[in-house]
N, C-alpha and C positions, 0 to 999 in steps of 0.2 A: 238824235233827239234834240229838240229845241228847248232850251231852258227858258223859264219865265224871266222877263226883264225885271228890274227893280220895281218899276211902276206897276207892272202886272202882278208881281208878288204882293205888293202892298194892297192892291185892289182885291186880290184873292183873299187875303187875311181879313180885310174889312167886310167883305161880303159874307164870309163864313161867320164872322162875329154877328152880323145882322141876322143871319139864319138862326143862330142860337137864341136870338130874341124874337123869333117867329116873324121876322120881317123878310118877306119873300119878294119885295119890290124890285130887286136887282137880279132876278133869276135869268133874264135874257143876257145880261152882262156877264154873269157867271158862266153860262153856257158858251158864250163867245170866247172866254178864256180857255175853255177846253177845245173848242173848234178852231184849232190853230190854222187850218188851211181855208177857213171860211166857206166850207162846202154846205153848211146847214146841217151837218151831222157830225157825230164824234165816232171815230174809228179806234181800233186797238192801239195804233201808234200814238194817237193823241191822248188816250188814257195813260199810256206809259209816260208821256211827257209830264202830265200833271201829277201822276203818282210819284214820279221822281222828285218833284217839288215837295209834295206832302210828306213823304217818308225819307227823303234825302238819299235815296239809293234807287238804282234801276230795278224794275220788275221784269220777270221773264215774259216772253211773248204769250205763253200759254196762260199765265195769270191774267194778262190784259184781255185775252179772248174770253176767259171765264167771266170777267166783269161785264164785258159786252153781252154775253149770252144771258146773264142775269137781268139785264135792264132792257134788252131788245125784245119787246113784246110782239112785234110784227115779224120777227125773224129775218130781217134783211141784212144783218151783219153789222149794223151801225146803230147808234143811239140818236134819235131825233129830239127836237126840243120838247115835245110832249112827253116822251118817255123819260127824259132827263128831269123835267119839272115834277112829274109824279114821284120819282125816286127821291129827289131832294126834299119835297114836302113831307114824304113819309119819314125820312130820316130825322128831320128837325121839328116835327110836330109832336 
């Protein structure tokens, strides 16, 4: 798993703070922090990378898959930008 760099960690925290203030202007940038391989989607291993940053401990593969299943509306096994945006806006609105 690839840890966030110090710069990425700072950006992550800044963006989450903006979301709490209902400022979603940096959603694309936030998605790109999750999309570590720049594929245009987020897979289970990328969820694990970010969750390790958020909770400061690894999460099991099956938990990452459960997260993917909950957000993956078209059932292709990954989260695209549209699915991600809908989730973030629901969580912080």
